[in-house]
C-alpha positions as CSV (number, residue, x, y, z in Angstrom):
1,M,0.0,0.0,0.0
2,A,2.8,2.4,1.0
3,I,4.7,1.6,-2.2
4,A,1.6,2.3,-4.4
5,A,1.1,5.7,-2.7
6,F,4.7,6.5,-3.2
7,Q,4.6,5.6,-6.9
8,D,1.4,7.7,-7.3
9,R,3.1,10.7,-5.7
10,N,6.2,10.2,-7.9
11,L,4.0,10.0,-11.0
12,R,2.2,13.3,-10.0
13,V,5.5,15.1,-9.3
14,G,6.8,13.9,-12.7
15,L,3.7,15.0,-14.5
16,L,3.8,18.4,-12.8
17,A,7.5,18.8,-13.7
18,L,6.7,17.9,-17.3
19,L,3.9,20.4,-17.4
20,G,6.1,23.0,-15.9
21,A,8.8,22.3,-18.5
22,L,6.3,22.5,-21.4
23,A,4.9,25.8,-20.0
24,M,8.5,27.3,-19.8
25,L,9.1,26.1,-23.4
26,G,5.9,27.8,-24.5
27,L,6.8,31.0,-22.7
28,G,10.2,30.9,-24.4
29,F,8.5,30.9,-27.8
30,A,6.0,33.5,-26.8
31,A,8.6,35.9,-25.3
32,V,9.6,37.7,-28.5
33,P,6.0,38.5,-29.7
34,L,5.0,39.4,-26.2
35,Y,8.0,41.7,-25.8
36,R,7.3,43.3,-29.2
37,L,3.6,43.9,-28.2
38,F,4.7,45.4,-24.9
39,C,7.2,47.8,-26.6
40,Q,4.5,48.8,-29.2
41,V,2.0,49.6,-26.5
42,T,4.3,51.4,-24.1
43,G,6.9,52.9,-26.4
44,F,9.6,51.0,-24.4
45,A,13.0,50.9,-25.9
46,G,12.3,53.7,-28.4
47,T,9.5,51.8,-30.2
48,T,7.4,54.3,-32.1
49,Q,3.6,54.2,-32.1
50,R,1.5,53.4,-35.2
51,A,-1.3,55.9,-35.6
52,T,-4.3,56.7,-37.6
53,L,-5.7,60.1,-37.5
54,S,-9.0,61.6,-38.6
55,D,-9.0,65.2,-39.6
56,A,-10.9,66.1,-36.4
57,A,-8.3,64.4,-34.2
58,L,-5.6,66.1,-36.2
59,A,-7.2,69.5,-35.6
60,Q,-7.4,68.7,-31.9
61,R,-3.7,67.8,-31.7
62,M,-2.8,71.0,-33.6
63,A,-4.8,73.0,-31.1
64,E,-3.1,71.3,-28.2
65,S,0.3,72.1,-29.6
66,A,-0.4,75.7,-30.4
67,G,2.5,77.8,-29.2
68,A,4.8,74.8,-28.7
69,K,8.3,75.2,-29.9
70,P,9.3,73.1,-32.9
71,I,11.4,70.0,-32.4
72,S,14.2,68.7,-34.7
73,V,13.9,65.2,-36.1
74,R,17.0,63.4,-37.4
75,F,16.7,60.6,-39.9
76,D,19.2,57.7,-39.7
77,A,19.2,55.0,-42.4
78,N,21.2,51.8,-42.3
79,V,21.4,48.4,-43.9
80,A,22.4,45.1,-42.3
81,L,25.3,43.1,-43.8
82,D,22.9,40.6,-45.3
83,I,21.2,43.0,-47.7
84,P,23.0,44.4,-50.8
85,W,21.1,47.8,-50.8
86,T,22.0,51.4,-50.6
87,F,19.6,53.1,-48.2
88,K,19.5,56.7,-47.1
89,A,17.3,59.6,-45.9
90,E,16.7,62.3,-48.5
91,Q,17.1,64.9,-45.7
92,A,19.3,64.4,-42.6
93,T,17.1,66.5,-40.3
94,D,13.8,68.3,-40.3
95,T,12.3,70.8,-37.9
96,V,8.6,70.0,-37.2
97,Q,5.8,71.5,-35.2
98,I,4.7,69.2,-32.4
99,G,1.3,67.8,-33.2
100,V,1.4,68.5,-36.9
101,R,1.8,65.8,-39.5
102,D,5.0,65.8,-41.5
103,M,6.6,63.6,-44.1
104,A,10.1,62.3,-44.6
105,F,11.5,60.4,-47.7
106,F,14.0,57.7,-47.9
107,T,15.5,56.1,-51.0
108,A,16.6,52.5,-51.3
109,R,18.5,50.9,-54.2
110,N,19.1,47.2,-54.9
111,D,22.8,47.0,-55.8
112,S,22.7,43.3,-56.6
113,D,21.8,41.4,-59.8
114,E,18.8,39.6,-58.2
115,P,15.5,40.6,-56.6
116,V,15.9,41.2,-52.9
117,T,13.1,41.5,-50.3
118,G,13.8,43.4,-47.1
119,T,12.1,44.6,-44.0
120,A,13.0,47.7,-42.0
121,T,13.3,47.7,-38.3
122,F,13.1,51.0,-36.5
123,N,13.5,52.8,-33.2
124,V,13.5,56.3,-31.8
125,E,16.1,58.0,-29.6
126,P,16.0,59.3,-26.9
127,E,14.2,56.2,-25.7
128,Q,11.6,58.1,-23.7
129,T,10.3,59.9,-26.8
130,G,9.2,56.6,-28.6
131,K,5.7,56.7,-27.2
132,Y,5.2,60.2,-28.5
133,F,6.5,59.5,-32.1
134,N,3.6,58.3,-34.1
135,K,3.9,56.9,-37.7
136,I,0.7,57.1,-39.7
137,Q,2.1,55.6,-42.9
138,C,5.5,53.9,-43.3
139,F,7.4,51.7,-45.6
140,C,8.5,49.8,-42.5
141,F,5.0,48.4,-42.0
142,T,5.4,46.0,-45.0
143,E,8.2,44.1,-46.8
144,Q,9.9,45.8,-49.7
145,T,11.0,43.9,-52.8
146,L,13.4,45.6,-55.1
147,Q,14.4,44.3,-58.5
148,P,18.1,44.3,-59.6
149,G,19.2,48.0,-59.9
150,Q,15.8,49.3,-58.9
151,E,15.7,52.5,-56.8
152,V,12.6,53.5,-54.9
153,R,11.5,56.5,-52.9
154,M,9.7,55.6,-49.7
155,P,7.7,58.1,-47.5
156,V,7.1,58.1,-43.8
157,L,4.1,60.2,-42.6
158,Y,4.4,61.0,-38.9
159,Y,3.8,63.4,-36.1
160,V,5.1,64.0,-32.5
161,D,2.3,63.8,-30.0
162,P,1.7,67.0,-28.0
163,A,1.6,64.9,-24.8
164,I,5.4,65.0,-25.0
165,M,5.3,68.6,-23.7
166,K,3.7,67.3,-20.4
167,D,6.2,64.5,-19.8
168,P,9.0,65.5,-17.3
169,S,11.3,62.8,-18.7
170,A,11.1,64.4,-22.2
171,K,11.7,67.9,-20.9
172,G,14.7,69.4,-22.6
173,V,14.6,67.0,-25.6
174,E,15.5,69.1,-28.6
175,Q,16.0,66.4,-31.2
176,I,14.5,63.0,-31.8
177,T,16.3,60.5,-34.0
178,L,14.2,58.1,-36.1
179,S,16.5,55.2,-37.1
180,Y,15.8,52.5,-39.7
181,T,17.8,49.4,-40.5
182,F,16.9,47.2,-43.5
183,H,17.4,43.5,-43.2
184,R,16.9,40.8,-45.8
185,T,13.7,38.9,-45.0
186,K,14.3,35.4,-43.6
187,A,12.3,33.7,-46.4
188,A,14.5,35.4,-49.0
189,A,17.8,34.9,-47.3
190,P,20.3,32.7,-49.4
């Protein structure tokens, strides 16, 4: 009787350990998407916000930012070693009014002799400004495929949320850097 109870207890402990291990494995696979979601929601690690604006909401934002000093936005463009592209911002910096939509343009050229598909990763510095930098339209939302020698002009439509003026951690920020790095998509990697 005691041996059977001992075996049942061992079986239960073993099953619980197995379930715990499987749960940890599942969390390991879910960590990256959960972290990405957390960054997108909070602006953590300089993650910009994705926005949609109606004209009424835009008018409200402009009213909130009336009298605000403009802020400088610097554009940084990079390519990873795995993608044979030339990628650059058409303009290194722009001075924008807080709360007002603005547009920046980047150019990308495929320097190889084969079609290449890439995806842009992005972030904003200083880190605490990420939650206030809103992109309405961006080439970084989708994959980009360039044919051999093809050059394209890619726009980014964005605004800086007037709420940045009320954040003590963003006080004194005079310039925001929007940085992109293009990577070859995994499916297209050689």
